[in-house]
C-alpha positions as a Markdown table, in Angstrom:
| # | Residue | x | y | z |
|---|---|---|---|---|
| 1 | Met | 64.8 | 172.5 | 62.3 |
| 2 | Gln | 62.0 | 173.2 | 64.6 |
| 3 | Ser | 60.1 | 175.7 | 62.6 |
| 4 | Ala | 59.9 | 173.8 | 59.8 |
| 5 | Leu | 58.8 | 170.2 | 61.5 |
| 6 | Arg | 56.3 | 172.6 | 63.5 |
| 7 | Phe | 55.2 | 173.7 | 59.8 |
| 8 | Ser | 54.8 | 169.9 | 58.2 |
| 9 | Ile | 52.7 | 169.2 | 61.2 |
| 10 | Ile | 50.3 | 171.7 | 61.5 |
| 11 | Leu | 49.8 | 171.3 | 57.4 |
| 12 | Ala | 49.7 | 167.6 | 57.4 |
| 13 | Leu | 46.6 | 168.3 | 60.6 |
| 14 | Ser | 45.8 | 171.3 | 57.8 |
| 15 | Thr | 45.7 | 168.8 | 54.8 |
| 16 | Thr | 44.1 | 166.6 | 56.9 |
| 17 | Thr | 40.6 | 169.0 | 57.7 |
| 18 | Val | 40.3 | 170.2 | 54.2 |
| 19 | Ala | 41.3 | 166.4 | 52.7 |
| 20 | Gln | 37.8 | 165.4 | 54.9 |
| 21 | Ser | 35.7 | 168.5 | 55.0 |
| 22 | Glu | 32.5 | 168.3 | 52.7 |
| 23 | Asn | 33.1 | 172.3 | 52.5 |
| 24 | Ile | 36.3 | 172.5 | 50.5 |
| 25 | Ser | 37.8 | 169.9 | 47.7 |
| 26 | His | 41.8 | 170.3 | 48.1 |
| 27 | Thr | 44.1 | 169.0 | 44.9 |
| 28 | Ser | 46.5 | 171.4 | 45.7 |
| 29 | Lys | 50.2 | 170.0 | 46.0 |
| 30 | Ser | 51.9 | 170.5 | 49.7 |
| 31 | Pro | 54.6 | 173.1 | 50.0 |
| 32 | Pro | 58.5 | 171.4 | 50.9 |
| 33 | Leu | 59.3 | 171.7 | 54.3 |
| 34 | Asp | 61.6 | 174.6 | 54.2 |
| 35 | Pro | 59.6 | 177.5 | 55.0 |
| 36 | Leu | 62.5 | 179.9 | 54.2 |
| 37 | Gln | 63.9 | 177.7 | 51.4 |
| 38 | Ser | 61.0 | 177.1 | 49.2 |
| 39 | Val | 59.7 | 181.5 | 49.8 |
| 40 | Met | 63.3 | 182.1 | 48.3 |
| 41 | Leu | 63.3 | 179.7 | 45.6 |
| 42 | Arg | 59.2 | 180.5 | 44.3 |
| 43 | Phe | 60.2 | 184.4 | 44.4 |
| 44 | Ser | 63.7 | 184.4 | 43.3 |
| 45 | Leu | 64.5 | 186.3 | 46.9 |
| 46 | Ser | 67.4 | 186.2 | 48.9 |
| 47 | Glu | 67.3 | 185.5 | 52.7 |
| 48 | Gln | 67.4 | 189.1 | 53.7 |
| 49 | Glu | 64.2 | 189.4 | 51.7 |
| 50 | Val | 62.4 | 186.6 | 53.1 |
| 51 | Leu | 63.2 | 185.9 | 56.8 |
| 52 | Pro | 62.0 | 189.2 | 58.4 |
| 53 | Leu | 58.4 | 188.4 | 57.1 |
| 54 | Leu | 58.4 | 185.1 | 57.8 |
| 55 | Asn | 59.5 | 185.9 | 61.1 |
| 56 | Lys | 56.8 | 188.2 | 61.7 |
| 57 | Leu | 54.3 | 186.1 | 60.6 |
| 58 | Asp | 55.4 | 183.0 | 63.0 |
| 59 | Ser | 55.4 | 185.7 | 65.7 |
| 60 | Val | 51.7 | 186.0 | 65.8 |
| 61 | Gly | 51.4 | 182.8 | 64.6 |
| 62 | Gln | 50.1 | 182.9 | 60.7 |
| 63 | Gln | 53.3 | 181.7 | 59.0 |
| 64 | Val | 51.6 | 178.3 | 57.9 |
| 65 | Asn | 48.6 | 180.1 | 56.9 |
| 66 | Trp | 50.7 | 182.4 | 54.8 |
| 67 | Leu | 52.9 | 179.6 | 53.4 |
| 68 | Ser | 49.4 | 177.8 | 52.7 |
| 69 | Tyr | 47.9 | 181.1 | 50.7 |
| 70 | Val | 51.5 | 180.9 | 48.9 |
| 71 | Phe | 52.0 | 177.0 | 48.3 |
| 72 | Ser | 48.3 | 175.5 | 48.6 |
| 73 | Pro | 45.8 | 177.8 | 48.4 |
| 74 | Arg | 42.0 | 177.2 | 48.4 |
| 75 | Arg | 39.8 | 179.9 | 47.1 |
| 76 | Thr | 36.6 | 180.1 | 47.4 |
| 77 | Leu | 35.0 | 182.3 | 44.7 |
| 78 | Leu | 31.3 | 183.9 | 45.9 |
| 79 | Val | 28.9 | 184.6 | 43.6 |
| 80 | Ile | 26.7 | 187.6 | 45.2 |
| 81 | Asp | 22.8 | 187.4 | 43.6 |
| 82 | Met | 22.8 | 186.7 | 39.9 |
| 83 | Gln | 19.1 | 186.6 | 40.0 |
| 84 | Asn | 16.7 | 187.6 | 37.3 |
| 85 | Asp | 14.9 | 190.9 | 39.5 |
| 86 | Phe | 18.6 | 192.2 | 39.7 |
| 87 | Ile | 19.3 | 192.1 | 35.8 |
| 88 | Thr | 16.5 | 192.8 | 34.1 |
| 89 | Gly | 13.5 | 192.5 | 36.6 |
| 90 | Ser | 12.1 | 194.5 | 39.6 |
| 91 | Leu | 15.2 | 196.0 | 41.0 |
| 92 | Asn | 16.9 | 196.0 | 38.2 |
| 93 | Val | 20.7 | 197.1 | 38.3 |
| 94 | Ala | 22.2 | 198.7 | 35.3 |
| 95 | Asp | 24.5 | 197.0 | 33.1 |
| 96 | Ala | 23.9 | 193.8 | 34.7 |
| 97 | Glu | 23.5 | 192.1 | 31.5 |
| 98 | Glu | 26.9 | 192.9 | 31.2 |
| 99 | Ile | 28.5 | 190.8 | 33.8 |
| 100 | Val | 26.7 | 187.5 | 33.2 |
| 101 | Asn | 28.7 | 186.2 | 30.7 |
| 102 | Pro | 32.3 | 187.1 | 31.8 |
| 103 | Ile | 30.8 | 185.1 | 35.6 |
| 104 | Ala | 29.6 | 182.2 | 34.0 |
| 105 | Glu | 33.2 | 182.0 | 32.5 |
| 106 | Leu | 34.7 | 182.8 | 35.4 |
| 107 | Ile | 32.8 | 179.9 | 37.4 |
| 108 | Lys | 34.4 | 177.5 | 35.3 |
| 109 | Lys | 37.7 | 178.2 | 36.2 |
| 110 | Glu | 39.8 | 175.6 | 37.9 |
| 111 | Met | 41.5 | 177.4 | 40.2 |
| 112 | Trp | 38.2 | 177.8 | 42.7 |
| 113 | Asn | 38.8 | 175.2 | 45.1 |
| 114 | Gln | 35.2 | 176.0 | 45.9 |
| 115 | Val | 32.1 | 178.4 | 44.5 |
| 116 | Ile | 28.8 | 179.5 | 46.6 |
| 117 | Tyr | 26.2 | 181.3 | 45.5 |
| 118 | Ser | 23.8 | 183.6 | 47.2 |
| 119 | Gln | 20.2 | 183.7 | 46.8 |
| 120 | Asp | 17.7 | 186.8 | 47.5 |
| 121 | Trp | 14.9 | 184.7 | 49.1 |
| 122 | His | 12.4 | 187.0 | 50.6 |
| 123 | Pro | 8.7 | 185.9 | 51.9 |
| 124 | Lys | 6.1 | 188.2 | 50.3 |
| 125 | Asp | 6.0 | 189.8 | 54.0 |
| 126 | His | 9.4 | 191.3 | 53.6 |
| 127 | Ile | 10.3 | 194.3 | 55.5 |
| 128 | Ser | 12.2 | 195.8 | 52.8 |
| 129 | Phe | 9.4 | 196.1 | 50.2 |
| 130 | Phe | 8.0 | 199.5 | 49.8 |
| 131 | Ser | 4.6 | 197.6 | 49.4 |
| 132 | Asn | 4.9 | 196.7 | 53.1 |
| 133 | Val | 5.5 | 199.8 | 54.2 |
| 134 | Asp | 2.2 | 199.8 | 56.4 |
| 135 | Leu | 2.6 | 196.6 | 57.7 |
| 136 | Arg | 4.9 | 197.6 | 60.4 |
| 137 | Pro | 4.9 | 201.1 | 62.5 |
| 138 | Leu | 7.6 | 203.2 | 61.9 |
| 139 | Asp | 9.5 | 204.9 | 64.6 |
| 140 | Glu | 7.7 | 208.0 | 66.2 |
| 141 | Thr | 11.3 | 210.1 | 66.5 |
| 142 | Trp | 12.2 | 209.5 | 62.9 |
| 143 | Leu | 8.5 | 209.9 | 61.7 |
| 144 | Ser | 8.7 | 213.8 | 63.6 |
| 145 | Glu | 12.0 | 214.6 | 61.6 |
| 146 | His | 10.8 | 213.5 | 58.2 |
| 147 | Pro | 7.3 | 214.9 | 57.5 |
| 148 | Gly | 5.1 | 213.5 | 54.5 |
| 149 | Asn | 4.7 | 210.5 | 52.3 |
| 150 | Val | 6.9 | 208.0 | 52.8 |
| 151 | Ser | 8.9 | 207.2 | 48.8 |
| 152 | Met | 10.5 | 204.1 | 47.4 |
| 153 | Phe | 13.9 | 204.0 | 47.7 |
| 154 | Glu | 13.9 | 205.9 | 51.1 |
| 155 | Glu | 15.8 | 204.5 | 54.2 |
| 156 | Val | 12.8 | 204.9 | 56.9 |
| 157 | Val | 13.4 | 203.6 | 60.5 |
| 158 | Phe | 10.8 | 201.1 | 62.3 |
| 159 | Lys | 9.5 | 201.0 | 65.9 |
| 160 | Arg | 11.7 | 198.5 | 67.7 |
| 161 | Tyr | 14.2 | 198.0 | 70.1 |
| 162 | Pro | 16.7 | 199.3 | 69.1 |
| 163 | Pro | 15.2 | 201.1 | 66.1 |
| 164 | Tyr | 15.7 | 199.5 | 62.8 |
| 165 | Ala | 16.5 | 201.4 | 59.6 |
| 166 | Gln | 15.6 | 200.0 | 56.1 |
| 167 | Val | 16.1 | 201.0 | 52.4 |
| 168 | Leu | 12.2 | 200.5 | 50.7 |
| 169 | Trp | 13.0 | 198.8 | 47.6 |
| 170 | Pro | 10.4 | 197.2 | 44.9 |
| 171 | Asp | 9.2 | 193.9 | 45.8 |
| 172 | His | 12.3 | 191.4 | 44.1 |
| 173 | Cys | 13.4 | 188.0 | 44.7 |
| 174 | Val | 10.2 | 186.7 | 46.6 |
| 175 | Gln | 10.2 | 182.7 | 47.2 |
| 176 | Gly | 9.3 | 180.7 | 44.7 |
| 177 | Ser | 9.0 | 183.3 | 41.6 |
| 178 | Gln | 11.3 | 183.7 | 38.3 |
| 179 | Gly | 12.5 | 186.9 | 39.9 |
| 180 | Ala | 14.2 | 185.3 | 42.3 |
| 181 | Glu | 15.8 | 182.5 | 40.1 |
| 182 | Phe | 19.7 | 182.2 | 39.3 |
| 183 | His | 20.4 | 183.8 | 35.5 |
| 184 | Ser | 19.6 | 181.9 | 32.6 |
| 185 | Asn | 23.0 | 181.6 | 31.8 |
| 186 | Ile | 24.7 | 181.4 | 35.8 |
| 187 | Thr | 24.5 | 177.8 | 35.8 |
| 188 | Thr | 25.3 | 175.6 | 39.0 |
| 189 | Pro | 28.2 | 173.3 | 38.2 |
| 190 | Lys | 28.9 | 169.9 | 40.9 |
| 191 | Gln | 30.1 | 170.7 | 44.4 |
| 192 | Thr | 28.6 | 174.5 | 44.2 |
| 193 | Lys | 26.5 | 175.4 | 47.2 |
| 194 | Val | 23.8 | 177.9 | 47.0 |
| 195 | Ile | 23.0 | 179.7 | 50.2 |
| 196 | Gln | 19.9 | 182.3 | 50.7 |
| 197 | Lys | 19.7 | 184.9 | 52.8 |
| 198 | Gly | 16.5 | 187.9 | 53.7 |
| 199 | Thr | 14.5 | 184.9 | 54.4 |
| 200 | Asn | 13.2 | 186.5 | 58.2 |
| 201 | Pro | 10.4 | 188.9 | 57.1 |
| 202 | Met | 11.5 | 191.4 | 59.6 |
| 203 | Ile | 15.3 | 191.5 | 58.9 |
| 204 | Asp | 17.0 | 192.5 | 55.5 |
| 205 | Ser | 20.2 | 190.7 | 54.5 |
| 206 | Tyr | 22.4 | 192.6 | 52.4 |
| 207 | Ser | 25.6 | 190.3 | 53.2 |
| 208 | Ala | 25.9 | 186.7 | 52.4 |
| 209 | Phe | 27.3 | 185.9 | 56.2 |
| 210 | Phe | 24.8 | 187.4 | 58.1 |
| 211 | Asp | 21.6 | 189.8 | 58.7 |
| 212 | Asn | 21.9 | 194.2 | 58.7 |
| 213 | Thr | 20.7 | 194.3 | 62.3 |
| 214 | Gly | 24.5 | 195.2 | 62.9 |
| 215 | Ile | 24.8 | 192.6 | 65.9 |
| 216 | Lys | 27.8 | 190.3 | 65.9 |
| 217 | Phe | 27.3 | 186.9 | 63.5 |
| 218 | Ser | 23.3 | 187.6 | 63.9 |
| 219 | Gly | 21.3 | 185.8 | 61.5 |
| 220 | Ser | 24.0 | 183.6 | 60.1 |
| 221 | Thr | 23.5 | 182.2 | 56.9 |
| 222 | Gly | 26.2 | 179.0 | 57.2 |
| 223 | Leu | 28.2 | 180.6 | 54.6 |
| 224 | Arg | 30.7 | 181.1 | 57.5 |
| 225 | Glu | 31.0 | 177.0 | 58.1 |
| 226 | Leu | 31.6 | 176.7 | 54.4 |
| 227 | Val | 34.3 | 179.1 | 53.5 |
| 228 | Lys | 36.1 | 177.7 | 56.5 |
| 229 | Gly | 39.7 | 176.6 | 55.3 |
| 230 | Ser | 39.9 | 179.1 | 52.8 |
| 231 | Thr | 42.9 | 181.1 | 52.2 |
| 232 | Glu | 40.9 | 183.5 | 49.9 |
| 233 | Val | 37.6 | 184.5 | 49.4 |
| 234 | Val | 37.2 | 186.6 | 45.5 |
| 235 | Val | 33.7 | 187.6 | 45.1 |
| 236 | Val | 31.8 | 188.4 | 42.4 |
| 237 | Gly | 28.1 | 189.9 | 41.9 |
| 238 | Leu | 25.4 | 192.3 | 42.4 |
| 239 | Ala | 25.2 | 194.9 | 43.2 |
| 240 | Met | 28.4 | 196.8 | 44.0 |
| 241 | Asp | 28.0 | 199.3 | 47.0 |
| 242 | Tyr | 25.0 | 196.9 | 48.7 |
| 243 | Cys | 25.6 | 192.7 | 48.7 |
| 244 | Val | 28.5 | 192.9 | 47.1 |
| 245 | Gly | 30.1 | 194.9 | 49.5 |
| 246 | Phe | 29.0 | 193.7 | 52.6 |
| 247 | Thr | 29.8 | 190.1 | 51.8 |
| 248 | Ser | 33.5 | 191.5 | 51.6 |
| 249 | Leu | 33.5 | 193.8 | 54.4 |
| 250 | His | 32.4 | 190.5 | 56.7 |
| 251 | Ser | 34.6 | 188.3 | 55.4 |
| 252 | Leu | 37.4 | 190.5 | 55.8 |
| 253 | Glu | 36.1 | 190.8 | 59.8 |
| 254 | Leu | 36.4 | 187.2 | 59.8 |
| 255 | Gly | 40.1 | 187.0 | 58.5 |
| 256 | Tyr | 39.8 | 186.1 | 55.0 |
| 257 | Pro | 42.1 | 187.8 | 52.5 |
| 258 | Thr | 39.0 | 189.0 | 50.3 |
| 259 | Thr | 39.4 | 190.6 | 46.6 |
| 260 | Ile | 36.5 | 192.0 | 44.7 |
| 261 | Leu | 36.7 | 191.9 | 40.9 |
| 262 | Arg | 35.2 | 195.2 | 40.1 |
| 263 | Asp | 34.5 | 194.4 | 36.5 |
| 264 | Met | 32.6 | 191.5 | 37.5 |
| 265 | Thr | 30.2 | 194.0 | 39.7 |
| 266 | Arg | 27.8 | 196.6 | 39.3 |
| 267 | Pro | 26.6 | 199.6 | 41.7 |
| 268 | Val | 22.8 | 200.7 | 42.4 |
| 269 | Asn | 24.6 | 204.3 | 42.6 |
| 270 | Lys | 27.8 | 204.7 | 41.4 |
| 271 | His | 28.8 | 207.4 | 44.3 |
| 272 | Thr | 27.6 | 204.7 | 46.7 |
| 273 | Gly | 29.6 | 201.6 | 44.6 |
| 274 | Glu | 33.0 | 204.0 | 44.7 |
| 275 | Asp | 32.0 | 204.6 | 48.5 |
| 276 | Met | 31.7 | 201.2 | 49.3 |
| 277 | Met | 34.8 | 200.2 | 47.1 |
| 278 | Gly | 36.9 | 202.6 | 49.6 |
| 279 | Gln | 35.3 | 201.3 | 52.5 |
| 280 | Val | 36.5 | 198.1 | 51.6 |
| 281 | Met | 40.0 | 199.0 | 51.2 |
| 282 | Arg | 40.2 | 200.0 | 53.6 |
| 283 | Glu | 39.6 | 197.5 | 56.2 |
| 284 | Gly | 42.1 | 195.9 | 53.9 |
| 285 | Gly | 40.4 | 194.2 | 51.2 |
| 286 | Gln | 41.4 | 194.0 | 47.6 |
| 287 | Val | 39.6 | 196.0 | 44.9 |
| 288 | Ser | 41.0 | 194.8 | 41.2 |
| 289 | Thr | 40.0 | 193.4 | 38.3 |
| 290 | Trp | 40.1 | 189.7 | 36.9 |
| 291 | Asn | 43.1 | 190.1 | 34.5 |
| 292 | Arg | 45.0 | 191.7 | 37.7 |
| 293 | Trp | 44.5 | 189.4 | 40.1 |
| 294 | Gln | 44.8 | 187.0 | 37.7 |
| 295 | Asn | 48.5 | 187.8 | 36.9 |
| 296 | Glu | 49.3 | 188.9 | 40.3 |
| 297 | Met | 48.1 | 185.6 | 41.6 |
| 298 | Asp | 51.9 | 184.3 | 42.0 |
| 299 | Asp | 53.4 | 188.3 | 42.5 |
| 300 | Trp | 55.6 | 188.7 | 45.4 |
| 301 | Glu | 53.7 | 192.3 | 46.2 |
| 302 | Arg | 50.9 | 190.5 | 46.1 |
| 303 | Ala | 52.3 | 187.8 | 48.5 |
| 304 | Lys | 53.3 | 190.7 | 50.7 |
| 305 | Glu | 49.8 | 192.2 | 51.2 |
| 306 | Val | 48.5 | 189.0 | 52.0 |
| 307 | Ala | 51.3 | 188.4 | 54.7 |
| 308 | Glu | 50.5 | 191.9 | 56.1 |
| 309 | Phe | 46.9 | 191.2 | 56.5 |
| 310 | Leu | 47.4 | 188.2 | 57.8 |
| 311 | Ile | 49.6 | 189.9 | 60.9 |
| 312 | Gln | 47.0 | 192.7 | 61.1 |
| 313 | Asn | 44.4 | 190.1 | 61.7 |
| 314 | Ala | 45.7 | 187.6 | 63.5 |
| 315 | Ser | 43.9 | 187.5 | 66.8 |
| 316 | Val | 40.2 | 186.5 | 64.7 |
| 317 | Ile | 42.4 | 184.1 | 62.1 |
| 318 | Glu | 43.7 | 182.4 | 65.9 |
| 319 | Arg | 40.3 | 181.8 | 66.9 |
| 320 | Tyr | 38.8 | 180.2 | 63.6 |
| 321 | Ser | 42.2 | 178.0 | 63.4 |
| 322 | Leu | 41.9 | 176.9 | 67.0 |
| 323 | Val | 38.5 | 175.4 | 66.1 |
| 324 | Met | 40.0 | 174.2 | 62.8 |
| 325 | Ile | 42.5 | 172.4 | 64.7 |
| 326 | Ala | 40.0 | 170.8 | 67.0 |
| 327 | Ser | 38.2 | 169.5 | 64.6 |
| 328 | Val | 40.9 | 167.7 | 63.0 |
| 329 | Leu | 41.6 | 166.3 | 66.0 |
| 330 | Ala | 38.3 | 165.0 | 66.4 |
| 331 | Leu | 38.0 | 163.0 | 62.9 |
| 332 | Ile | 41.8 | 162.3 | 63.4 |
| 333 | Leu | 40.8 | 160.2 | 67.1 |
| 334 | Met | 37.2 | 158.7 | 65.9 |
């Protein structure tokens, strides 16, 4: 009885947060008040199959988050850098055009509580451009170990503290240019949000969450705040081995069950793409396809995988849950 009561109270707080937040619209029905019976009925399981998992989740404070994933999902779709320069322009990714129409259709699906686009948005003097390599001094130690001319697509190290490593790319996605615009087939439905990254001329940002300094939460784009309340994050777009991959790693680091749909992304390099997929899976993320992912949405094995992820990342999730509940209480008391 106490467990069910606590579940209903926290669920009410969670629903209030979502309903009053501008970040995520909430249209899902609330789950029944008895967690054990509800899960048993949903997946046609016995008490012995369900109770140990619920107890384990409860012991780390993640039972409500998992029940929300199962009964009241709030899914966020991140569409990464579907811009002209990455598709047909100066830094085009091989076969990128193949995923434009599938992603355009994916965006329209009603399962998403929100769709968020990232947009590379570089100033002309950006540090990642090969054309700007002479604007800033390179690290002396790196230069001594790499004699000769610097080449396009080479990773160099710029002089600063600490030294800053950067791959040199062709000029791309320059602010206000046609190459920085989204592909014409990628529409932005109502309530869609766009976050821009790579706006600091001194630092690149592969992830749609943070910059490339490696300092925790450095250069936040605001995406961290937009995904609060999500029960799952799904990532598509360009490129698999860079912006899609690093965005997914940061999403996992923030405690969100995260899936890359590999049939809706393409790599700059096949080998580094596979390496990145391996890294995402080692960090607890899922790499799937659209058909497989949607077929597993109501699957018990997938639900158990999410439970294990939440248990392993309980300390991270708890910090964000406390912030969320505090926000709800502030709204209630207003």
